[in-house]
PAZAPA-4460 file (N, C-alpha, C; in steps of 0.05 Angstrom, whole numbers, plus 32768, in hexadecimal, padded with zeros to 4 digits):
% residues 75
    n_x    n_y    n_z   ca_x   ca_y   ca_z    c_x    c_y    c_z   seq   type   mol
   8315   7ECB   7E06   82F9   7ECE   7E0C   82EA   7ED7   7DF2     1      M     A
   82DB   7EC4   7DE6   82CD   7EC9   7DCE   82B2   7ED6   7DD4     2      K     A
   82A9   7EE8   7DC3   828F   7EF5   7DC7   8279   7EE0   7DC2     3      K     A
   8266   7EE0   7DD4   824F   7ECD   7DD1   8234   7EDB   7DD3     4      N     A
   8234   7EF5   7DD3   821B   7F04   7DD4   8216   7F13   7DBA     5      L     A
   81FF   7F12   7DB0   81F8   7F21   7D98   81EF   7F3D   7D9F     6      G     A
   81EA   7F4D   7D8B   81E3   7F69   7D8E   81C9   7F6C   7D9E     7      Q     A
   81B5   7F5C   7D97   819B   7F5E   7DA5   819D   7F57   7DC2     8      V     A
   81AB   7F41   7DC8   81B0   7F38   7DE3   81BF   7F4E   7DF3     9      D     A
   81D3   7F59   7DE7   81E2   7F6F   7DF5   81D0   7F86   7DFB    10      R     A
   81C0   7F8F   7DE8   81AE   7FA6   7DEB   819A   7FA1   7E01    11      A     A
   818F   7F89   7E02   817B   7F82   7E16   8187   7F82   7E32    12      I     A
   819F   7F77   7E35   81AD   7F77   7E4F   81B3   7F93   7E58    13      R     A
   81BC   7FA4   7E47   81C2   7FC0   7E4F   81A9   7FCF   7E56    14      I     A
   8194   7FCA   7E47   817A   7FD8   7E4D   816F   7FCF   7E68    15      M     A
   8171   7FB5   7E6E   8168   7FAB   7E88   8178   7FB8   7E9E    16      I     A
   8192   7FB9   7E9A   81A3   7FC6   7EAF   819C   7FE3   7EB3    17      A     A
   8197   7FF1   7E9E   818F   800D   7EA0   8174   8011   7EAE    18      L     A
   8161   7FFF   7EA8   8147   8000   7EB5   814A   7FFB   7ED3    19      M     A
   815A   7FE7   7EDB   815E   7FE1   7EF7   816A   7FF9   7F06    20      V     A
   817E   8005   7EFA   818B   801D   7F06   8176   8033   7F07    21      V     A
   8166   8036   7EF3   8151   804B   7EF3   813C   8047   7F08    22      G     A
   8137   802E   7F10   8124   8028   7F25   8131   8029   7F41    23      L     A
   814B   8025   7F42   8159   8025   7F5C   815F   8041   7F66    24      Y     A
   8167   8052   7F54   816E   806E   7F5C   8157   807D   7F6A    25      I     A
   813F   807D   7F60   8129   808B   7F6E   811E   807B   7F86    26      P     A
   8127   8063   7F8A   811E   8053   7FA2   8107   8040   7F9C    27      G     A
   8100   803C   7F83   80EB   802A   7F7D   80F4   800D   7F83    28      I     A
   810D   8007   7F7D   8119   7FEE   7F86   812A   7FF5   7F9E    29      L     A
   8126   7FE8   7FB4   8135   7FEE   7FCC   813A   7FD5   7FDC    30      S     A
   8149   7FD8   7FF1   814F   7FC2   8003   8161   7FAD   7FF6    31      G     A
   815F   7F95   8001   816F   7F7F   7FF7   8169   7F79   7FDA    32      T     A
   814F   7F79   7FD3   8147   7F74   7FB8   8154   7F88   7FA5    33      F     A
   8154   7FA1   7FAC   8160   7FB6   7F9C   817E   7FB2   7F98    34      G     A
   818C   7FAA   7FAD   81A8   7FA5   7FAC   81AE   7F8D   7F99    35      I     A
   819F   7F78   7F9C   81A2   7F60   7F8B   819D   7F68   7F6E    36      V     A
   8189   7F77   7F69   8183   7F80   7F4E   8199   7F92   7F42    37      M     A
   81A5   7FA2   7F53   81BB   7FB3   7F4A   81D3   7FA2   7F43    38      M     A
   81D9   7F8E   7F53   81EF   7F7C   7F4D   81EA   7F6E   7F32    39      I     A
   81D2   7F64   7F2D   81CB   7F58   7F14   81CD   7F6C   7EFD    40      L     A
   81C5   7F85   7F02   81C7   7F9A   7EED   81E4   7F9F   7EE6    41      A     A
   81F6   7F9F   7EF9   8212   7FA3   7EF3   821D   7F8B   7EE2    42      V     A
   8215   7F73   7EEA   821D   7F5B   7EDA   8212   7F5D   7EBE    43      I     A
   81F9   7F64   7EBB   81ED   7F66   7EA0   81FB   7F7C   7E90    44      F     A
   8201   7F93   7E9C   820F   7FA8   7E8E   822B   7FA0   7E85    45      A     A
   8239   7F93   7E97   8255   7F8B   7E90   8255   7F76   7E7A    46      V     A
   8244   7F62   7E7C   8243   7F4D   7E68   8239   7F58   7E4D    47      T     A
   8226   7F6B   7E4E   821D   7F78   7E36   8232   7F88   7E28    48      G     A
   8243   7F96   7E38   8258   7FA6   7E2C   826F   7F96   7E21    49      M     A
   8276   7F80   7E2E   828C   7F70   7E24   8284   7F59   7E11    50      I     A
   826A   7F56   7E0D   825F   7F42   7DFA   8265   7F25   7E02    51      S     A
   8269   7F20   7E1B   826F   7F05   7E24   8260   7EFF   7E3D    52      F     A
   8252   7EE8   7E3D   8243   7EDF   7E55   824F   7EC4   7E5E    53      C     A
   825A   7EC3   7E76   8265   7EA9   7E80   8251   7E93   7E82    54      P     A
   8238   7E99   7E88   8223   7E84   7E8A   821E   7E79   7E6E    55      I     A
   821D   7E8A   7E5A   8219   7E80   7E3E   8231   7E6D   7E37    56      Y     A
   8249   7E75   7E3F   8261   7E65   7E39   825F   7E4A   7E46    57      Y     A
   8257   7E48   7E5F   8256   7E2F   7E6D   8242   7E1C   7E60    58      V     A
   822B   7E26   7E57   8217   7E16   7E4A   821A   7E13   7E2C    59      F     A
   822E   7E20   7E21   8233   7E1E   7E04   821F   7E2E   7DF3    60      G     A
   8213   7E42   7DFE   8200   7E53   7DF0   820E   7E6B   7DE4    61      L     A
   8201   7E76   7DD0   820B   7E8F   7DC4   81F4   7E9C   7DB5    62      R     A
   81F2   7EB6   7DB7   81DE   7EC4   7DA8   81EC   7ED4   7D92    63      S     A
   8206   7ED2   7D90   8216   7EDF   7D7B   8216   7ECD   7D63    64      N     A
   8207   7ED3   7D4F   8204   7EC2   7D38   821B   7EC6   7D23    65      K     A
   822C   7EDA   7D28   8242   7EDF   7D15   8257   7ECA   7D15    66      E     A
   825B   7EBC   7D2B   8272   7EAA   7D2D   8269   7E8D   7D32    67      L     A
   8251   7E86   7D29   8248   7E6A   7D2D   8258   7E58   7D1A    68      T     A
   825C   7E3F   7D22   826C   7E2D   7D11   8262   7E2A   7CF5    69      P     A
   8248   7E2D   7CEF   823E   7E2A   7CD4   8246   7E41   7CC3    70      S     A
   824F   7E57   7CCE   8256   7E6F   7CBE   8274   7E73   7CBE    71      R     A
   8283   7E63   7CCB   82A0   7E65   7CCB   82AA   7E5A   7CB1    72      V     A
   82BB   7E69   7CA3   82C5   7E61   7C89   82DF   7E52   7C8D    73      K     A
   82E0   7E3A   7C84   82F9   7E2A   7C87   8304   7E25   7C6B    74      I     A
   831D   7E2E   7C67   832A   7E2A   7C4D   833E   7E13   7C4D    75      D     A
***
């Protein structure tokens, strides 16, 4: 599993997850919508922490510029 998320992408995902949790705990987000948002927040938090997004992988995307083919050194 190669990392495909850059630092900014990771930070944004974790911040969104924290905001959703912050809105869910006091009851601003509630009901089915709140539960769905919490599930998405968990997914965002996990993908942000492990630096890998399966959806990015499927579509061949990456925001991690450190390992792009143009920067790989081949000897």
